[in-house]
CHARMM-style PDB file with segment names, atoms N, HN, CA, C and O in Angstrom:
ATOM      1  N   UNK     1     -82.665  80.059 106.450  1.00  0.00      PROA
ATOM      2  CA  UNK     1     -83.958  80.721 106.406  1.00  0.00      PROA
ATOM      3  C   UNK     1     -84.035  81.812 107.479  1.00  0.00      PROA
ATOM      4  O   UNK     1     -84.612  82.877 107.258  1.00  0.00      PROA
ATOM      5  N   UNK     2     -83.456  81.533 108.622  1.00  0.00      PROA
ATOM      6  HN  UNK     2     -82.987  80.668 108.802  1.00  0.00      PROA
ATOM      7  CA  UNK     2     -83.484  82.492 109.724  1.00  0.00      PROA
ATOM      8  C   UNK     2     -82.725  83.763 109.357  1.00  0.00      PROA
ATOM      9  O   UNK     2     -83.127  84.860 109.745  1.00  0.00      PROA
ATOM     10  N   UNK     3     -81.627  83.621 108.609  1.00  0.00      PROA
ATOM     11  HN  UNK     3     -81.300  82.730 108.293  1.00  0.00      PROA
ATOM     12  CA  UNK     3     -80.844  84.785 108.196  1.00  0.00      PROA
ATOM     13  C   UNK     3     -81.637  85.676 107.246  1.00  0.00      PROA
ATOM     14  O   UNK     3     -81.546  86.902 107.314  1.00  0.00      PROA
ATOM     15  N   UNK     4     -82.403  85.067 106.374  1.00  0.00      PROA
ATOM     16  HN  UNK     4     -82.477  84.071 106.318  1.00  0.00      PROA
ATOM     17  CA  UNK     4     -83.206  85.835 105.426  1.00  0.00      PROA
ATOM     18  C   UNK     4     -84.279  86.629 106.167  1.00  0.00      PROA
ATOM     19  O   UNK     4     -84.486  87.808 105.880  1.00  0.00      PROA
ATOM     20  N   UNK     5     -84.958  85.994 107.114  1.00  0.00      PROA
ATOM     21  HN  UNK     5     -84.789  85.036 107.348  1.00  0.00      PROA
ATOM     22  CA  UNK     5     -85.984  86.684 107.889  1.00  0.00      PROA
ATOM     23  C   UNK     5     -85.382  87.831 108.703  1.00  0.00      PROA
ATOM     24  O   UNK     5     -85.971  88.907 108.804  1.00  0.00      PROA
ATOM     25  N   UNK     6     -84.222  87.594 109.272  1.00  0.00      PROA
ATOM     26  HN  UNK     6     -83.743  86.720 109.190  1.00  0.00      PROA
ATOM     27  CA  UNK     6     -83.560  88.645 110.042  1.00  0.00      PROA
ATOM     28  C   UNK     6     -83.177  89.814 109.135  1.00  0.00      PROA
ATOM     29  O   UNK     6     -83.326  90.978 109.507  1.00  0.00      PROA
ATOM     30  N   UNK     7     -82.692  89.492 107.961  1.00  0.00      PROA
ATOM     31  HN  UNK     7     -82.571  88.546 107.658  1.00  0.00      PROA
ATOM     32  CA  UNK     7     -82.347  90.534 106.994  1.00  0.00      PROA
ATOM     33  C   UNK     7     -83.585  91.363 106.641  1.00  0.00      PROA
ATOM     34  O   UNK     7     -83.515  92.592 106.610  1.00  0.00      PROA
ATOM     35  N   UNK     8     -84.705  90.709 106.378  1.00  0.00      PROA
ATOM     36  HN  UNK     8     -84.762  89.711 106.403  1.00  0.00      PROA
ATOM     37  CA  UNK     8     -85.930  91.417 106.025  1.00  0.00      PROA
ATOM     38  C   UNK     8     -86.422  92.280 107.183  1.00  0.00      PROA
ATOM     39  O   UNK     8     -86.889  93.399 106.967  1.00  0.00      PROA
ATOM     40  N   UNK     9     -86.322  91.771 108.405  1.00  0.00      PROA
ATOM     41  HN  UNK     9     -85.943  90.863 108.581  1.00  0.00      PROA
ATOM     42  CA  UNK     9     -86.722  92.569 109.575  1.00  0.00      PROA
ATOM     43  C   UNK     9     -85.837  93.809 109.716  1.00  0.00      PROA
ATOM     44  O   UNK     9     -86.326  94.911 109.967  1.00  0.00      PROA
ATOM     45  N   UNK    10     -84.540  93.613 109.551  1.00  0.00      PROA
ATOM     46  HN  UNK    10     -84.143  92.718 109.346  1.00  0.00      PROA
ATOM     47  CA  UNK    10     -83.610  94.733 109.656  1.00  0.00      PROA
ATOM     48  C   UNK    10     -83.859  95.767 108.556  1.00  0.00      PROA
ATOM     49  O   UNK    10     -83.789  96.972 108.801  1.00  0.00      PROA
ATOM     50  N   UNK    11     -84.147  95.294 107.356  1.00  0.00      PROA
ATOM     51  HN  UNK    11     -84.204  94.316 107.156  1.00  0.00      PROA
ATOM     52  CA  UNK    11     -84.416  96.200 106.243  1.00  0.00      PROA
ATOM     53  C   UNK    11     -85.667  97.023 106.506  1.00  0.00      PROA
ATOM     54  O   UNK    11     -85.693  98.227 106.251  1.00  0.00      PROA
ATOM     55  N   UNK    12     -86.690  96.379 107.011  1.00  0.00      PROA
ATOM     56  HN  UNK    12     -86.669  95.401 107.219  1.00  0.00      PROA
ATOM     57  CA  UNK    12     -87.935  97.085 107.314  1.00  0.00      PROA
ATOM     58  C   UNK    12     -87.719  98.110 108.426  1.00  0.00      PROA
ATOM     59  O   UNK    12     -88.232  99.226 108.353  1.00  0.00      PROA
ATOM     60  N   UNK    13     -86.969  97.735 109.440  1.00  0.00      PROA
ATOM     61  HN  UNK    13     -86.552  96.828 109.499  1.00  0.00      PROA
ATOM     62  CA  UNK    13     -86.681  98.665 110.534  1.00  0.00      PROA
ATOM     63  C   UNK    13     -85.885  99.868 110.025  1.00  0.00      PROA
ATOM     64  O   UNK    13     -86.134 101.002 110.435  1.00  0.00      PROA
ATOM     65  N   UNK    14     -84.940  99.617 109.142  1.00  0.00      PROA
ATOM     66  HN  UNK    14     -84.738  98.696 108.810  1.00  0.00      PROA
ATOM     67  CA  UNK    14     -84.127 100.712 108.593  1.00  0.00      PROA
ATOM     68  C   UNK    14     -84.987 101.654 107.755  1.00  0.00      PROA
ATOM     69  O   UNK    14     -84.830 102.872 107.834  1.00  0.00      PROA
ATOM     70  N   UNK    15     -85.885 101.103 106.962  1.00  0.00      PROA
ATOM     71  HN  UNK    15     -86.013 100.113 106.898  1.00  0.00      PROA
ATOM     72  CA  UNK    15     -86.767 101.933 106.137  1.00  0.00      PROA
ATOM     73  C   UNK    15     -87.695 102.790 106.987  1.00  0.00      PROA
ATOM     74  O   UNK    15     -88.073 103.883 106.567  1.00  0.00      PROA
ATOM     75  N   UNK    16     -88.064 102.323 108.156  1.00  0.00      PROA
ATOM     76  HN  UNK    16     -87.757 101.434 108.497  1.00  0.00      PROA
ATOM     77  CA  UNK    16     -88.940 103.121 109.021  1.00  0.00      PROA
ATOM     78  C   UNK    16     -88.195 104.317 109.607  1.00  0.00      PROA
ATOM     79  O   UNK    16     -88.829 105.279 110.040  1.00  0.00      PROA
ATOM     80  N   UNK    17     -86.865 104.277 109.629  1.00  0.00      PROA
ATOM     81  HN  UNK    17     -86.350 103.495 109.277  1.00  0.00      PROA
ATOM     82  CA  UNK    17     -86.061 105.382 110.159  1.00  0.00      PROA
ATOM     83  C   UNK    17     -85.717 106.431 109.106  1.00  0.00      PROA
ATOM     84  O   UNK    17     -85.189 107.494 109.432  1.00  0.00      PROA
ATOM     85  N   UNK    18     -86.014 106.135 107.859  1.00  0.00      PROA
ATOM     86  HN  UNK    18     -86.443 105.272 107.594  1.00  0.00      PROA
ATOM     87  CA  UNK    18     -85.668 107.050 106.769  1.00  0.00      PROA
ATOM     88  C   UNK    18     -86.554 108.292 106.841  1.00  0.00      PROA
ATOM     89  O   UNK    18     -87.759 108.195 107.074  1.00  0.00      PROA
ATOM     90  N   UNK    19     -85.953 109.438 106.642  1.00  0.00      PROA
ATOM     91  HN  UNK    19     -84.974 109.517 106.453  1.00  0.00      PROA
ATOM     92  CA  UNK    19     -86.709 110.682 106.553  1.00  0.00      PROA
ATOM     93  C   UNK    19     -87.001 110.943 105.082  1.00  0.00      PROA
ATOM     94  O   UNK    19     -86.113 111.326 104.322  1.00  0.00      PROA
ATOM     95  N   UNK    20     -88.241 110.734 104.692  1.00  0.00      PROA
ATOM     96  HN  UNK    20     -88.963 110.423 105.310  1.00  0.00      PROA
ATOM     97  CA  UNK    20     -88.622 110.881 103.299  1.00  0.00      PROA
ATOM     98  C   UNK    20     -88.879 112.344 102.988  1.00  0.00      PROA
ATOM     99  O   UNK    20     -89.406 113.068 103.833  1.00  0.00      PROA
ATOM    100  N   UNK    21     -88.516 112.798 101.783  1.00  0.00      PROA
ATOM    101  HN  UNK    21     -88.088 112.210 101.097  1.00  0.00      PROA
ATOM    102  CA  UNK    21     -88.732 114.208 101.428  1.00  0.00      PROA
ATOM    103  C   UNK    21     -90.224 114.497 101.240  1.00  0.00      PROA
ATOM    104  O   UNK    21     -91.010 113.616 100.890  1.00  0.00      PROA
ATOM    105  N   UNK    22     -90.583 115.752 101.483  1.00  0.00      PROA
ATOM    106  HN  UNK    22     -89.944 116.467 101.768  1.00  0.00      PROA
ATOM    107  CA  UNK    22     -91.963 116.162 101.251  1.00  0.00      PROA
ATOM    108  C   UNK    22     -92.180 116.360  99.747  1.00  0.00      PROA
ATOM    109  O   UNK    22     -91.234 116.371  98.959  1.00  0.00      PROA
ATOM    110  N   UNK    23     -93.429 116.512  99.383  1.00  0.00      PROA
ATOM    111  HN  UNK    23     -94.197 116.503 100.023  1.00  0.00      PROA
ATOM    112  CA  UNK    23     -93.763 116.718  97.967  1.00  0.00      PROA
ATOM    113  C   UNK    23     -93.091 117.990  97.442  1.00  0.00      PROA
ATOM    114  O   UNK    23     -92.553 118.001  96.335  1.00  0.00      PROA
ATOM    115  N   UNK    24     -93.123 119.052  98.237  1.00  0.00      PROA
ATOM    116  HN  UNK    24     -93.559 119.043  99.137  1.00  0.00      PROA
ATOM    117  CA  UNK    24     -92.501 120.310  97.802  1.00  0.00      PROA
ATOM    118  C   UNK    24     -90.993 120.166  97.643  1.00  0.00      PROA
ATOM    119  O   UNK    24     -90.420 120.733  96.713  1.00  0.00      PROA
ATOM    120  N   UNK    25     -90.346 119.430  98.517  1.00  0.00      PROA
ATOM    121  HN  UNK    25     -90.811 118.969  99.272  1.00  0.00      PROA
ATOM    122  CA  UNK    25     -88.903 119.212  98.397  1.00  0.00      PROA
ATOM    123  C   UNK    25     -88.573 118.451  97.120  1.00  0.00      PROA
ATOM    124  O   UNK    25     -87.588 118.756  96.447  1.00  0.00      PROA
ATOM    125  N   UNK    26     -89.392 117.463  96.787  1.00  0.00      PROA
ATOM    126  HN  UNK    26     -90.192 117.214  97.334  1.00  0.00      PROA
ATOM    127  CA  UNK    26     -89.176 116.693  95.551  1.00  0.00      PROA
ATOM    128  C   UNK    26     -89.360 117.587  94.332  1.00  0.00      PROA
ATOM    129  O   UNK    26     -88.583 117.511  93.379  1.00  0.00      PROA
ATOM    130  N   UNK    27     -90.384 118.431  94.362  1.00  0.00      PROA
ATOM    131  HN  UNK    27     -91.014 118.492  95.135  1.00  0.00      PROA
ATOM    132  CA  UNK    27     -90.640 119.332  93.241  1.00  0.00      PROA
ATOM    133  C   UNK    27     -89.484 120.313  93.076  1.00  0.00      PROA
ATOM    134  O   UNK    27     -89.028 120.548  91.957  1.00  0.00      PROA
ATOM    135  N   UNK    28     -89.008 120.886  94.178  1.00  0.00      PROA
ATOM    136  HN  UNK    28     -89.379 120.695  95.086  1.00  0.00      PROA
ATOM    137  CA  UNK    28     -87.900 121.847  94.106  1.00  0.00      PROA
ATOM    138  C   UNK    28     -86.620 121.182  93.600  1.00  0.00      PROA
ATOM    139  O   UNK    28     -85.889 121.765  92.800  1.00  0.00      PROA
ATOM    140  N   UNK    29     -86.357 119.982  94.059  1.00  0.00      PROA
ATOM    141  HN  UNK    29     -86.951 119.508  94.709  1.00  0.00      PROA
ATOM    142  CA  UNK    29     -85.157 119.266  93.601  1.00  0.00      PROA
ATOM    143  C   UNK    29     -85.254 118.938  92.118  1.00  0.00      PROA
ATOM    144  O   UNK    29     -84.269 119.046  91.388  1.00  0.00      PROA
ATOM    145  N   UNK    30     -86.430 118.543  91.679  1.00  0.00      PROA
ATOM    146  HN  UNK    30     -87.231 118.456  92.273  1.00  0.00      PROA
ATOM    147  CA  UNK    30     -86.632 118.227  90.268  1.00  0.00      PROA
ATOM    148  C   UNK    30     -86.450 119.472  89.405  1.00  0.00      PROA
ATOM    149  O   UNK    30     -85.820 119.413  88.349  1.00  0.00      PROA
ATOM    150  N   UNK    31     -87.000 120.593  89.852  1.00  0.00      PROA
ATOM    151  HN  UNK    31     -87.512 120.641  90.710  1.00  0.00      PROA
ATOM    152  CA  UNK    31     -86.851 121.844  89.103  1.00  0.00      PROA
ATOM    153  C   UNK    31     -85.382 122.254  89.017  1.00  0.00      PROA
ATOM    154  O   UNK    31     -84.907 122.657  87.955  1.00  0.00      PROA
ATOM    155  N   UNK    32     -84.675 122.153  90.120  1.00  0.00      PROA
ATOM    156  HN  UNK    32     -85.061 121.826  90.983  1.00  0.00      PROA
ATOM    157  CA  UNK    32     -83.255 122.520  90.121  1.00  0.00      PROA
ATOM    158  C   UNK    32     -82.471 121.623  89.168  1.00  0.00      PROA
ATOM    159  O   UNK    32     -81.587 122.093  88.453  1.00  0.00      PROA
ATOM    160  N   UNK    33     -82.793 120.345  89.159  1.00  0.00      PROA
ATOM    161  HN  UNK    33     -83.511 119.962  89.740  1.00  0.00      PROA
ATOM    162  CA  UNK    33     -82.112 119.409  88.272  1.00  0.00      PROA
ATOM    163  C   UNK    33     -82.393 119.748  86.809  1.00  0.00      PROA
ATOM    164  O   UNK    33     -81.479 119.735  85.985  1.00  0.00      PROA
ATOM    165  N   UNK    34     -83.636 120.049  86.486  1.00  0.00      PROA
ATOM    166  HN  UNK    34     -84.378 120.060  87.156  1.00  0.00      PROA
ATOM    167  CA  UNK    34     -83.991 120.382  85.106  1.00  0.00      PROA
ATOM    168  C   UNK    34     -83.305 121.667  84.649  1.00  0.00      PROA
ATOM    169  O   UNK    34     -82.839 121.744  83.512  1.00  0.00      PROA
ATOM    170  N   UNK    35     -83.237 122.669  85.513  1.00  0.00      PROA
ATOM    171  HN  UNK    35     -83.616 122.607  86.436  1.00  0.00      PROA
ATOM    172  CA  UNK    35     -82.554 123.913  85.166  1.00  0.00      PROA
ATOM    173  C   UNK    35     -81.080 123.642  84.902  1.00  0.00      PROA
ATOM    174  O   UNK    35     -80.521 124.143  83.926  1.00  0.00      PROA
ATOM    175  N   UNK    36     -80.451 122.857  85.762  1.00  0.00      PROA
ATOM    176  HN  UNK    36     -80.905 122.451  86.555  1.00  0.00      PROA
ATOM    177  CA  UNK    36     -79.032 122.527  85.580  1.00  0.00      PROA
ATOM    178  C   UNK    36     -78.810 121.775  84.265  1.00  0.00      PROA
ATOM    179  O   UNK    36     -77.854 122.057  83.543  1.00  0.00      PROA
ATOM    180  N   UNK    37     -79.679 120.831  83.959  1.00  0.00      PROA
ATOM    181  HN  UNK    37     -80.455 120.602  84.546  1.00  0.00      PROA
ATOM    182  CA  UNK    37     -79.547 120.061  82.711  1.00  0.00      PROA
ATOM    183  C   UNK    37     -79.704 120.981  81.509  1.00  0.00      PROA
ATOM    184  O   UNK    37     -78.937 120.879  80.552  1.00  0.00      PROA
ATOM    185  N   UNK    38     -80.684 121.875  81.542  1.00  0.00      PROA
ATOM    186  HN  UNK    38     -81.308 121.958  82.319  1.00  0.00      PROA
ATOM    187  CA  UNK    38     -80.890 122.791  80.417  1.00  0.00      PROA
ATOM    188  C   UNK    38     -79.700 123.733  80.233  1.00  0.00      PROA
ATOM    189  O   UNK    38     -79.282 123.987  79.103  1.00  0.00      PROA
ATOM    190  N   UNK    39     -79.157 124.248  81.328  1.00  0.00      PROA
ATOM    191  HN  UNK    39     -79.497 124.041  82.245  1.00  0.00      PROA
ATOM    192  CA  UNK    39     -77.974 125.106  81.220  1.00  0.00      PROA
ATOM    193  C   UNK    39     -76.788 124.344  80.634  1.00  0.00      PROA
ATOM    194  O   UNK    39     -76.031 124.885  79.829  1.00  0.00      PROA
ATOM    195  N   UNK    40     -76.634 123.105  81.036  1.00  0.00      PROA
ATOM    196  HN  UNK    40     -77.249 122.665  81.691  1.00  0.00      PROA
ATOM    197  CA  UNK    40     -75.551 122.271  80.511  1.00  0.00      PROA
ATOM    198  C   UNK    40     -75.746 122.010  79.025  1.00  0.00      PROA
ATOM    199  O   UNK    40     -74.787 122.055  78.255  1.00  0.00      PROA
ATOM    200  N   UNK    41     -76.978 121.737  78.619  1.00  0.00      PROA
ATOM    201  HN  UNK    41     -77.758 121.700  79.245  1.00  0.00      PROA
ATOM    202  CA  UNK    41     -77.277 121.485  77.204  1.00  0.00      PROA
ATOM    203  C   UNK    41     -76.937 122.716  76.370  1.00  0.00      PROA
ATOM    204  O   UNK    41     -76.303 122.598  75.321  1.00  0.00      PROA
ATOM    205  N   UNK    42     -77.353 123.892  76.825  1.00  0.00      PROA
ATOM    206  HN  UNK    42     -77.868 123.989  77.676  1.00  0.00      PROA
ATOM    207  CA  UNK    42     -77.067 125.115  76.065  1.00  0.00      PROA
ATOM    208  C   UNK    42     -75.571 125.409  76.009  1.00  0.00      PROA
ATOM    209  O   UNK    42     -75.059 125.826  74.970  1.00  0.00      PROA
ATOM    210  N   UNK    43     -74.875 125.195  77.110  1.00  0.00      PROA
ATOM    211  HN  UNK    43     -75.291 124.855  77.954  1.00  0.00      PROA
ATOM    212  CA  UNK    43     -73.425 125.410  77.109  1.00  0.00      PROA
ATOM    213  C   UNK    43     -72.740 124.475  76.117  1.00  0.00      PROA
ATOM    214  O   UNK    43     -71.893 124.905  75.333  1.00  0.00      PROA
ATOM    215  N   UNK    44     -73.106 123.203  76.154  1.00  0.00      PROA
ATOM    216  HN  UNK    44     -73.794 122.854  76.790  1.00  0.00      PROA
ATOM    217  CA  UNK    44     -72.478 122.246  75.240  1.00  0.00      PROA
ATOM    218  C   UNK    44     -72.851 122.518  73.787  1.00  0.00      PROA
ATOM    219  O   UNK    44     -72.034 122.317  72.888  1.00  0.00      PROA
ATOM    220  N   UNK    45     -74.073 122.971  73.553  1.00  0.00      PROA
ATOM    221  HN  UNK    45     -74.737 123.134  74.283  1.00  0.00      PROA
ATOM    222  CA  UNK    45     -74.487 123.316  72.196  1.00  0.00      PROA
ATOM    223  C   UNK    45     -73.652 124.472  71.656  1.00  0.00      PROA
ATOM    224  O   UNK    45     -73.171 124.422  70.524  1.00  0.00      PROA
ATOM    225  N   UNK    46     -73.482 125.506  72.463  1.00  0.00      PROA
ATOM    226  HN  UNK    46     -73.873 125.547  73.382  1.00  0.00      PROA
ATOM    227  CA  UNK    46     -72.683 126.663  72.041  1.00  0.00      PROA
ATOM    228  C   UNK    46     -71.220 126.270  71.848  1.00  0.00      PROA
ATOM    229  O   UNK    46     -70.596 126.668  70.864  1.00  0.00      PROA
ATOM    230  N   UNK    47     -70.670 125.492  72.783  1.00  0.00      PROA
ATOM    231  HN  UNK    47     -71.177 125.169  73.583  1.00  0.00      PROA
ATOM    232  CA  UNK    47     -69.269 125.068  72.678  1.00  0.00      PROA
ATOM    233  C   UNK    47     -69.060 124.198  71.444  1.00  0.00      PROA
ATOM    234  O   UNK    47     -68.073 124.366  70.727  1.00  0.00      PROA
ATOM    235  N   UNK    48     -69.968 123.283  71.193  1.00  0.00      PROA
ATOM    236  HN  UNK    48     -70.770 123.146  71.775  1.00  0.00      PROA
ATOM    237  CA  UNK    48     -69.834 122.386  70.041  1.00  0.00      PROA
ATOM    238  C   UNK    48     -69.934 123.168  68.735  1.00  0.00      PROA
ATOM    239  O   UNK    48     -69.153 122.937  67.812  1.00  0.00      PROA
ATOM    240  N   UNK    49     -70.875 124.078  68.653  1.00  0.00      PROA
ATOM    241  HN  UNK    49     -71.510 124.266  69.402  1.00  0.00      PROA
ATOM    242  CA  UNK    49     -71.044 124.872  67.440  1.00  0.00      PROA
ATOM    243  C   UNK    49     -69.820 125.755  67.199  1.00  0.00      PROA
ATOM    244  O   UNK    49     -69.317 125.847  66.079  1.00  0.00      PROA
ATOM    245  N   UNK    50     -69.355 126.395  68.253  1.00  0.00      PROA
ATOM    246  HN  UNK    50     -69.764 126.321  69.163  1.00  0.00      PROA
ATOM    247  CA  UNK    50     -68.195 127.284  68.126  1.00  0.00      PROA
ATOM    248  C   UNK    50     -66.955 126.510  67.698  1.00  0.00      PROA
ATOM    249  O   UNK    50     -66.257 126.907  66.766  1.00  0.00      PROA
ATOM    250  N   UNK    51     -66.687 125.402  68.386  1.00  0.00      PROA
ATOM    251  HN  UNK    51     -67.254 125.080  69.143  1.00  0.00      PROA
ATOM    252  CA  UNK    51     -65.504 124.614  68.035  1.00  0.00      PROA
ATOM    253  C   UNK    51     -65.624 124.006  66.644  1.00  0.00      PROA
ATOM    254  O   UNK    51     -64.635 123.913  65.916  1.00  0.00      PROA
ATOM    255  N   UNK    52     -66.831 123.591  66.273  1.00  0.00      PROA
ATOM    256  HN  UNK    52     -67.635 123.666  66.864  1.00  0.00      PROA
ATOM    257  CA  UNK    52     -67.043 123.042  64.929  1.00  0.00      PROA
ATOM    258  C   UNK    52     -66.775 124.080  63.865  1.00  0.00      PROA
ATOM    259  O   UNK    52     -66.171 123.776  62.837  1.00  0.00      PROA
ATOM    260  N   UNK    53     -67.217 125.302  64.099  1.00  0.00      PROA
ATOM    261  HN  UNK    53     -67.709 125.549  64.934  1.00  0.00      PROA
ATOM    262  CA  UNK    53     -66.969 126.388  63.141  1.00  0.00      PROA
ATOM    263  C   UNK    53     -65.478 126.731  63.073  1.00  0.00      PROA
ATOM    264  O   UNK    53     -64.942 126.960  61.988  1.00  0.00      PROA
ATOM    265  N   UNK    54     -64.815 126.768  64.217  1.00  0.00      PROA
ATOM    266  HN  UNK    54     -65.250 126.582  65.098  1.00  0.00      PROA
ATOM    267  CA  UNK    54     -63.379 127.051  64.232  1.00  0.00      PROA
ATOM    268  C   UNK    54     -62.590 125.977  63.484  1.00  0.00      PROA
ATOM    269  O   UNK    54     -61.671 126.296  62.729  1.00  0.00      PROA
ATOM    270  N   UNK    55     -62.937 124.729  63.688  1.00  0.00      PROA
ATOM    271  HN  UNK    55     -63.683 124.471  64.301  1.00  0.00      PROA
ATOM    272  CA  UNK    55     -62.260 123.646  62.999  1.00  0.00      PROA
ATOM    273  C   UNK    55     -62.553 123.726  61.504  1.00  0.00      PROA
ATOM    274  O   UNK    55     -61.684 123.433  60.683  1.00  0.00      PROA
ATOM    275  N   UNK    56     -63.772 124.121  61.151  1.00  0.00      PROA
ATOM    276  HN  UNK    56     -64.478 124.360  61.818  1.00  0.00      PROA
ATOM    277  CA  UNK    56     -64.112 124.290  59.731  1.00  0.00      PROA
ATOM    278  C   UNK    56     -63.304 125.377  59.059  1.00  0.00      PROA
ATOM    279  O   UNK    56     -62.987 125.277  57.874  1.00  0.00      PROA
ATOM    280  N   UNK    57     -62.967 126.414  59.805  1.00  0.00      PROA
ATOM    281  HN  UNK    57     -63.225 126.496  60.768  1.00  0.00      PROA
ATOM    282  CA  UNK    57     -62.172 127.493  59.236  1.00  0.00      PROA
ATOM    283  C   UNK    57     -60.716 127.061  59.025  1.00  0.00      PROA
ATOM    284  O   UNK    57     -60.052 127.519  58.094  1.00  0.00      PROA
ATOM    285  N   UNK    58     -60.234 126.179  59.897  1.00  0.00      PROA
ATOM    286  HN  UNK    58     -60.773 125.808  60.653  1.00  0.00      PROA
ATOM    287  CA  UNK    58     -58.835 125.736  59.811  1.00  0.00      PROA
ATOM    288  C   UNK    58     -58.658 124.771  58.650  1.00  0.00      PROA
ATOM    289  O   UNK    58     -57.637 124.820  57.964  1.00  0.00      PROA
ATOM    290  N   UNK    59     -59.604 123.917  58.420  1.00  0.00      PROA
ATOM    291  HN  UNK    59     -60.434 123.878  58.978  1.00  0.00      PROA
ATOM    292  CA  UNK    59     -59.433 122.898  57.359  1.00  0.00      PROA
ATOM    293  C   UNK    59     -59.895 123.355  56.019  1.00  0.00      PROA
ATOM    294  OT1 UNK    59     -59.810 122.604  55.047  1.00  0.00      PROA
TER     295      UNK     59
END
């Protein structure tokens, strides 16, 4: 039981040392992630369509 309490105390102390991001930092990170995902989706869509058409021409 003592080990569990010590673990919980240590966890709480560690969480108090964490530097949490501000609201603006979270928003900027989310926007950057969404832009990257959209660019990846468009790239894969174009690559898939192009390769599918090329394979269709060969067969």
